[in-house]
C-alpha positions, 0 to 999 in steps of 0.5 A: 500500500502506498503512502497516499492510501495509508494517509487516507486510511489514517484520516478516516480512522482519525475522523472516526475517533473524533466522532466517537469522542464527540458522541461520548462528550470526551473533548480533551483529545479532539484538538490533538487528533484534529491537528494530526488530521490537518497535517495529514491533509496538508501533506496529501494536498502538497504531494498530490496537488495535480490530481483533480480527484484528490483535490475534490476528496480533500475539499470534501474532507476539509468541509466535513472537518469544518462541519464537525468542528462547528458541531463540536463548538456548539455542543461544548457551548451547550454543555457549558450553558447547562453546567452554568444553569445547574450550578445556579440551581444548585447554589440556590438550594444550598 
């Protein structure tokens, strides 16, 4: 298997790991995994920038990544709001 395919498989695996972490509300490792994913995307793009099909695949990966990051930010903000509400209620009854 060539490096290009290995990188794409690694990208897929990283995306799945990030998705699993988001669904389990485990946000600590996501940033690190996302940075690794970005570096792989950059590597693939710089090595194979002539191939139109690869560019389209990378464009889709980047769009998916952006969507996942926005979703993650929204979920994290909602968790913070819920936590603050809980603290206010808890303090009111203390």
